[in-house]
Backbone and ligand atoms as CSV (ligand in chain L), in Angstrom:
chain,resi,resn,atom,element,x,y,z
A,1,UNK,N,N,0.872,-1.134,-0.022
A,1,UNK,CA,C,-0.092,-0.109,-0.148
A,1,UNK,C,C,0.869,1.295,-0.031
A,2,UNK,N,N,0.557,2.241,-0.695
A,2,UNK,CA,C,1.226,3.493,-0.854
A,2,UNK,C,C,0.311,4.633,-0.492
A,3,UNK,N,N,0.913,5.596,0.245
A,3,UNK,CA,C,-0.049,6.593,0.752
A,3,UNK,C,C,0.812,7.967,0.651
A,4,UNK,N,N,0.106,8.865,-0.030
A,4,UNK,CA,C,0.888,10.264,-0.006
A,4,UNK,C,C,0.906,10.995,1.370
A,5,UNK,N,N,2.162,11.252,1.678
A,5,UNK,CA,C,2.420,11.911,2.863
A,5,UNK,C,C,2.237,13.427,2.904
A,6,UNK,N,N,2.933,13.894,1.826
A,6,UNK,CA,C,3.107,15.489,1.586
A,6,UNK,C,C,3.917,15.789,0.231
A,7,UNK,N,N,4.016,16.912,0.092
A,7,UNK,CA,C,4.836,17.451,-0.903
A,7,UNK,C,C,6.234,17.614,-0.544
A,8,UNK,N,N,7.153,17.325,-1.447
A,8,UNK,CA,C,8.566,17.420,-0.895
A,8,UNK,C,C,8.705,19.029,-0.334
A,9,UNK,N,N,8.050,19.769,-1.227
A,9,UNK,CA,C,8.203,21.386,-0.731
A,9,UNK,C,C,7.581,21.717,0.621
A,10,UNK,N,N,6.811,20.795,1.152
A,10,UNK,CA,C,6.262,21.047,2.392
A,10,UNK,C,C,7.244,20.848,3.675
A,11,UNK,N,N,8.546,20.500,3.168
A,11,UNK,CA,C,9.617,20.418,3.948
A,11,UNK,C,C,10.792,21.136,3.684
A,12,UNK,N,N,11.261,22.111,4.326
A,12,UNK,CA,C,12.389,22.998,4.014
A,12,UNK,C,C,13.687,22.113,3.984
A,13,UNK,N,N,14.351,22.186,2.953
A,13,UNK,CA,C,15.719,21.508,2.884
A,13,UNK,C,C,16.535,21.712,4.063
A,14,UNK,N,N,16.969,20.615,4.631
A,14,UNK,CA,C,17.816,20.508,5.845
A,14,UNK,C,C,17.004,20.683,7.173
A,15,UNK,N,N,15.764,20.573,7.025
A,15,UNK,CA,C,14.819,20.873,8.170
A,15,UNK,C,C,13.732,19.821,8.368
A,16,UNK,N,N,12.680,19.983,8.950
A,16,UNK,CA,C,11.804,19.034,9.460
A,16,UNK,C,C,10.308,19.486,9.207
A,17,UNK,N,N,9.432,18.577,9.365
A,17,UNK,CA,C,8.001,18.918,9.411
A,17,UNK,C,C,7.292,17.682,10.023
A,18,UNK,N,N,5.966,17.894,10.393
A,18,UNK,CA,C,5.052,16.905,11.060
A,18,UNK,C,C,3.929,16.790,9.955
A,19,UNK,N,N,3.470,15.427,10.005
A,19,UNK,CA,C,2.332,15.210,9.161
A,19,UNK,C,C,1.574,13.984,9.716
A,20,UNK,N,N,0.241,13.983,9.548
A,20,UNK,CA,C,-0.519,12.770,9.799
A,20,UNK,C,C,-0.878,12.050,8.507
A,21,UNK,N,N,-0.774,10.772,8.667
A,21,UNK,CA,C,-1.323,9.899,7.425
A,21,UNK,C,C,-2.059,8.683,7.980
A,22,UNK,N,N,-3.027,8.232,7.182
A,22,UNK,CA,C,-3.483,6.810,7.401
A,22,UNK,C,C,-2.863,5.790,6.616
A,23,UNK,N,N,-2.347,4.948,7.378
A,23,UNK,CA,C,-1.753,3.568,6.870
A,23,UNK,C,C,-2.602,2.341,7.335
A,24,UNK,N,N,-3.122,1.457,6.321
A,24,UNK,CA,C,-3.740,0.397,6.931
A,24,UNK,C,C,-5.008,0.629,7.674
A,25,UNK,N,N,-5.740,1.757,7.725
A,25,UNK,CA,C,-6.804,2.106,8.446
A,25,UNK,C,C,-6.397,2.974,9.737
A,26,UNK,N,N,-5.012,3.076,10.091
A,26,UNK,CA,C,-4.795,3.663,11.217
A,26,UNK,C,C,-4.005,5.039,11.035
A,27,UNK,N,N,-4.556,5.970,11.729
A,27,UNK,CA,C,-4.062,7.331,11.512
A,27,UNK,C,C,-2.817,7.418,12.563
A,28,UNK,N,N,-1.619,8.072,11.996
A,28,UNK,CA,C,-0.702,8.266,12.828
A,28,UNK,C,C,0.169,9.508,12.650
A,29,UNK,N,N,0.737,9.969,13.502
A,29,UNK,CA,C,1.669,11.217,13.362
A,29,UNK,C,C,3.053,10.768,12.750
A,30,UNK,N,N,3.603,11.521,11.931
A,30,UNK,CA,C,5.066,11.390,11.598
A,30,UNK,C,C,5.767,12.538,11.554
A,31,UNK,N,N,7.105,12.202,11.544
A,31,UNK,CA,C,8.121,13.253,11.528
A,31,UNK,C,C,8.731,12.998,10.170
A,32,UNK,N,N,8.994,14.105,9.373
A,32,UNK,CA,C,9.909,13.875,8.169
A,32,UNK,C,C,11.121,14.919,8.105
A,33,UNK,N,N,12.099,14.547,7.920
A,33,UNK,CA,C,13.361,15.351,7.736
A,33,UNK,C,C,13.829,15.296,6.239
A,34,UNK,N,N,14.077,16.253,5.720
A,34,UNK,CA,C,14.589,16.567,4.325
A,34,UNK,C,C,15.964,16.813,4.126
A,35,UNK,N,N,16.703,16.220,3.322
A,35,UNK,CA,C,18.014,16.368,2.983
A,35,UNK,C,C,18.306,16.410,1.619
A,36,UNK,N,N,18.132,17.635,0.871
A,36,UNK,CA,C,17.987,17.625,-0.577
A,36,UNK,C,C,16.664,16.908,-1.081
A,37,UNK,N,N,17.295,15.877,-2.011
A,37,UNK,CA,C,16.078,15.258,-2.539
A,37,UNK,C,C,15.663,14.001,-1.628
A,38,UNK,N,N,16.272,13.668,-0.598
A,38,UNK,CA,C,15.870,12.732,0.157
A,38,UNK,C,C,15.166,13.252,1.539
A,39,UNK,N,N,14.312,12.057,1.947
A,39,UNK,CA,C,13.399,12.322,3.147
A,39,UNK,C,C,13.432,11.176,3.794
A,40,UNK,N,N,13.618,11.449,5.108
A,40,UNK,CA,C,13.548,10.469,6.311
A,40,UNK,C,C,12.366,10.644,7.032
A,41,UNK,N,N,11.534,9.393,7.154
A,41,UNK,CA,C,10.213,9.670,7.815
A,41,UNK,C,C,10.181,8.636,9.189
A,42,UNK,N,N,9.721,9.055,10.119
A,42,UNK,CA,C,9.449,8.181,11.374
A,42,UNK,C,C,8.246,8.351,11.996
A,43,UNK,N,N,7.696,7.552,12.714
A,43,UNK,CA,C,6.674,7.795,13.592
A,43,UNK,C,C,6.984,8.701,14.576
A,44,UNK,N,N,6.034,9.587,14.899
A,44,UNK,CA,C,6.303,10.930,15.903
A,44,UNK,C,C,6.020,10.409,17.286
A,45,UNK,N,N,6.821,9.606,17.684
A,45,UNK,CA,C,6.612,8.866,18.919
A,45,UNK,C,C,7.971,8.554,19.521
A,46,UNK,N,N,8.426,9.106,20.745
A,46,UNK,CA,C,9.803,8.803,21.278
A,46,UNK,C,C,9.816,7.398,22.109
A,47,UNK,N,N,10.911,6.706,21.666
A,47,UNK,CA,C,10.877,5.296,22.247
A,47,UNK,C,C,11.008,5.450,23.691
A,48,UNK,N,N,11.332,6.346,24.377
A,48,UNK,CA,C,11.578,6.482,25.730
A,48,UNK,C,C,10.128,6.419,26.488
A,49,UNK,N,N,9.167,7.116,26.319
A,49,UNK,CA,C,7.809,7.053,26.912
A,49,UNK,C,C,6.623,7.320,25.787
A,50,UNK,N,N,7.146,7.313,24.570
A,50,UNK,CA,C,5.958,7.532,23.513
A,50,UNK,C,C,5.393,8.995,23.345
A,51,UNK,N,N,6.338,9.871,23.954
A,51,UNK,CA,C,5.776,11.261,23.727
A,51,UNK,C,C,6.124,11.731,22.283
A,52,UNK,N,N,5.238,12.778,21.763
A,52,UNK,CA,C,5.518,13.260,20.468
A,52,UNK,C,C,6.911,14.105,20.621
A,53,UNK,N,N,7.749,14.192,19.651
A,53,UNK,CA,C,9.225,14.591,19.782
A,53,UNK,C,C,9.066,16.188,19.629
A,54,UNK,N,N,8.243,16.709,18.873
A,54,UNK,CA,C,8.539,18.231,18.344
A,54,UNK,C,C,8.493,19.178,19.468
A,55,UNK,N,N,9.320,20.160,19.352
A,55,UNK,CA,C,9.269,21.098,20.430
A,55,UNK,C,C,8.175,22.165,20.034
A,56,UNK,N,N,8.094,22.564,19.035
A,56,UNK,CA,C,6.927,23.388,18.227
A,56,UNK,C,C,6.396,22.616,17.150
A,57,UNK,N,N,5.125,22.799,16.711
A,57,UNK,CA,C,4.699,21.831,15.611
A,57,UNK,C,C,5.604,21.877,14.545
A,58,UNK,N,N,6.236,20.455,14.136
A,58,UNK,CA,C,7.103,20.456,12.928
A,58,UNK,C,C,8.527,20.716,13.088
A,59,UNK,N,N,8.992,21.092,14.338
A,59,UNK,CA,C,10.231,21.433,14.753
A,59,UNK,C,C,10.826,20.217,15.511
A,60,UNK,N,N,11.671,19.443,14.774
A,60,UNK,CA,C,12.234,18.163,15.400
A,60,UNK,C,C,13.801,18.052,15.583
A,61,UNK,N,N,14.506,19.207,14.970
A,61,UNK,CA,C,15.882,19.056,14.905
A,61,UNK,C,C,16.662,19.846,16.055
A,62,UNK,N,N,17.778,19.354,16.464
A,62,UNK,CA,C,18.528,20.232,17.439
A,62,UNK,C,C,18.916,21.463,16.721
A,63,UNK,N,N,19.664,22.323,17.529
A,63,UNK,CA,C,20.131,23.740,16.881
A,63,UNK,C,C,21.039,23.729,15.848
A,64,UNK,N,N,21.900,22.536,15.871
A,64,UNK,CA,C,22.837,22.355,14.777
A,64,UNK,C,C,22.116,21.769,13.556
A,65,UNK,N,N,20.967,21.381,13.760
A,65,UNK,CA,C,20.298,20.629,12.702
A,65,UNK,C,C,20.943,19.303,12.066
A,66,UNK,N,N,21.637,18.601,13.147
A,66,UNK,CA,C,22.372,17.509,12.882
A,66,UNK,C,C,21.684,16.295,13.209
A,67,UNK,N,N,20.735,16.464,14.383
A,67,UNK,CA,C,19.934,15.153,14.892
A,67,UNK,C,C,18.684,15.482,15.136
A,68,UNK,N,N,17.897,14.594,15.124
A,68,UNK,CA,C,16.514,14.737,15.578
A,68,UNK,C,C,16.560,14.548,17.144
A,69,UNK,N,N,15.867,15.589,17.681
A,69,UNK,CA,C,15.939,15.872,19.348
A,69,UNK,C,C,14.544,15.737,19.956
A,70,UNK,N,N,14.408,14.826,20.873
A,70,UNK,CA,C,13.145,14.887,21.588
A,70,UNK,C,C,12.876,16.050,22.541
A,71,UNK,N,N,11.876,16.548,22.425
A,71,UNK,CA,C,11.581,17.921,23.169
A,71,UNK,C,C,11.364,17.589,24.758
A,72,UNK,N,N,10.988,16.299,25.121
A,72,UNK,CA,C,10.662,15.895,26.496
A,72,UNK,C,C,11.891,15.742,27.249
A,73,UNK,N,N,12.979,15.107,26.903
A,73,UNK,CA,C,14.030,14.747,27.595
A,73,UNK,C,C,15.454,14.902,26.929
A,74,UNK,N,N,15.532,15.464,25.640
A,74,UNK,CA,C,16.466,15.676,24.937
A,74,UNK,C,C,17.168,14.754,24.265
A,75,UNK,N,N,16.558,13.443,24.154
A,75,UNK,CA,C,17.310,12.399,23.364
A,75,UNK,C,C,17.801,12.882,21.945
A,76,UNK,N,N,18.883,12.321,21.555
A,76,UNK,CA,C,19.332,12.759,20.186
A,76,UNK,C,C,19.236,11.511,19.281
A,77,UNK,N,N,18.627,11.574,18.123
A,77,UNK,CA,C,18.598,10.533,17.048
A,77,UNK,C,C,19.223,10.858,15.829
A,78,UNK,N,N,20.039,9.830,15.325
A,78,UNK,CA,C,20.572,10.088,14.002
A,78,UNK,C,C,19.553,10.168,12.823
A,79,UNK,N,N,19.641,11.163,11.947
A,79,UNK,CA,C,18.550,11.407,11.028
A,79,UNK,C,C,18.387,10.389,10.121
A,80,UNK,N,N,19.485,9.889,9.720
A,80,UNK,CA,C,19.595,8.698,8.666
A,80,UNK,C,C,18.893,7.315,8.989
A,81,UNK,N,N,18.948,6.944,10.339
A,81,UNK,CA,C,18.452,5.750,10.757
A,81,UNK,C,C,17.586,5.920,11.993
A,82,UNK,N,N,17.484,6.915,12.642
A,82,UNK,CA,C,16.691,7.091,13.751
A,82,UNK,C,C,17.119,6.585,15.023
A,83,UNK,N,N,18.371,5.896,14.953
A,83,UNK,CA,C,19.024,5.470,16.040
A,83,UNK,C,C,19.320,6.579,17.188
A,84,UNK,N,N,19.061,6.114,18.385
A,84,UNK,CA,C,19.307,7.151,19.592
A,84,UNK,C,C,20.643,7.093,19.980
A,85,UNK,N,N,21.391,8.179,19.918
A,85,UNK,CA,C,22.830,8.133,20.201
A,85,UNK,C,C,23.077,8.687,21.644
A,86,UNK,N,N,22.045,9.499,22.299
A,86,UNK,CA,C,22.210,9.872,23.512
A,86,UNK,C,C,20.863,10.166,24.434
A,87,UNK,N,N,20.800,10.054,25.619
A,87,UNK,CA,C,19.483,10.373,26.311
A,87,UNK,C,C,19.047,9.099,26.950
A,88,UNK,N,N,17.798,9.001,27.541
A,88,UNK,CA,C,17.266,8.011,28.286
A,88,UNK,C,C,16.859,6.832,27.437
A,89,UNK,N,N,16.804,6.880,26.129
A,89,UNK,CA,C,16.541,5.758,25.401
A,89,UNK,C,C,17.651,5.453,24.458
A,90,UNK,N,N,18.916,5.904,24.828
A,90,UNK,CA,C,20.106,5.528,24.030
A,90,UNK,C,C,20.243,4.068,23.614
A,91,UNK,N,N,20.274,3.645,22.456
A,91,UNK,CA,C,20.388,2.300,21.845
A,91,UNK,C,C,19.239,2.017,21.408
A,92,UNK,N,N,17.989,2.554,21.520
A,92,UNK,CA,C,16.678,2.143,20.991
A,92,UNK,C,C,16.624,3.046,19.669
A,93,UNK,N,N,15.639,2.866,18.728
A,93,UNK,CA,C,15.454,3.768,17.436
A,93,UNK,C,C,14.043,4.065,17.463
A,94,UNK,N,N,13.937,5.296,16.820
A,94,UNK,CA,C,12.459,5.760,16.415
A,94,UNK,C,C,12.011,4.520,15.297
A,95,UNK,N,N,10.696,4.497,15.150
A,95,UNK,CA,C,10.037,3.564,14.286
A,95,UNK,C,C,10.034,4.197,12.828
A,96,UNK,N,N,10.749,3.505,11.920
A,96,UNK,CA,C,10.750,4.004,10.425
A,96,UNK,C,C,9.645,3.822,9.666
A,97,UNK,N,N,9.503,4.799,8.882
A,97,UNK,CA,C,8.238,4.792,7.994
A,97,UNK,C,C,8.910,4.798,6.623
A,98,UNK,N,N,9.224,3.588,5.937
A,98,UNK,CA,C,9.808,3.853,4.595
A,98,UNK,C,C,9.209,4.723,3.744
A,99,UNK,N,N,9.926,5.648,3.026
A,99,UNK,CA,C,9.160,6.666,2.265
A,99,UNK,C,C,9.905,6.676,0.855
A,100,UNK,N,N,9.376,7.225,-0.179
A,100,UNK,CA,C,10.051,7.445,-1.283
A,100,UNK,C,C,9.397,8.802,-2.005
A,101,UNK,N,N,10.266,9.479,-2.699
A,101,UNK,CA,C,9.819,10.733,-3.238
A,101,UNK,C,C,9.589,10.545,-4.902
A,102,UNK,N,N,8.462,10.726,-5.380
A,102,UNK,CA,C,8.298,10.607,-7.004
A,102,UNK,C,C,7.741,11.924,-7.387
A,103,UNK,N,N,8.335,12.456,-8.168
A,103,UNK,CA,C,7.638,13.692,-8.760
A,103,UNK,C,C,7.337,14.824,-7.922
A,104,UNK,N,N,8.194,15.034,-7.007
A,104,UNK,CA,C,7.771,16.038,-5.895
A,104,UNK,C,C,6.847,15.699,-4.714
A,105,UNK,N,N,6.414,14.536,-4.752
A,105,UNK,CA,C,5.497,14.043,-3.647
A,105,UNK,C,C,6.179,12.985,-2.858
A,106,UNK,N,N,6.103,13.029,-1.568
A,106,UNK,CA,C,6.492,12.021,-0.675
A,106,UNK,C,C,5.505,11.089,-0.411
A,107,UNK,N,N,5.871,9.764,-0.493
A,107,UNK,CA,C,4.827,8.596,-0.385
A,107,UNK,C,C,5.498,7.736,0.799
A,108,UNK,N,N,4.572,7.197,1.646
A,108,UNK,CA,C,4.930,6.194,2.585
A,108,UNK,C,C,4.587,4.867,1.640
A,109,UNK,N,N,5.563,3.975,1.863
A,109,UNK,CA,C,5.507,2.544,0.965
A,109,UNK,C,C,5.373,1.537,1.882
L,1,FES,S1,S,10.189,11.217,25.956
L,1,FES,FE1,FE,11.858,11.218,24.509
L,1,FES,S2,S,13.627,11.302,25.737
L,1,FES,FE2,FE,11.990,10.951,27.268
């Protein structure tokens, strides 16, 4: 099943945004980080206690924009694979949502 998540232009290059999509009859919140033509998508739920990660709606990155950062306790996650490198859930990972970009549209696949 393929579901449209957003337009690529809905995410500023080098930055993040939040979206809601329905997959398999279940509506979930997602975070997406764009690096040029590539987009990394994860469920918007921290592996620590399940809180949404964004500080303000759609703001998921640390100040240097090198990592995804949880707003609740500051855990840092690698953008490319969602692995937590520091914080109370170090060693755990965000839930990946495989995505692909076609003709300027981001799809969950
Ligand atoms: S809820 Fe994310 S680090 Fe605690």
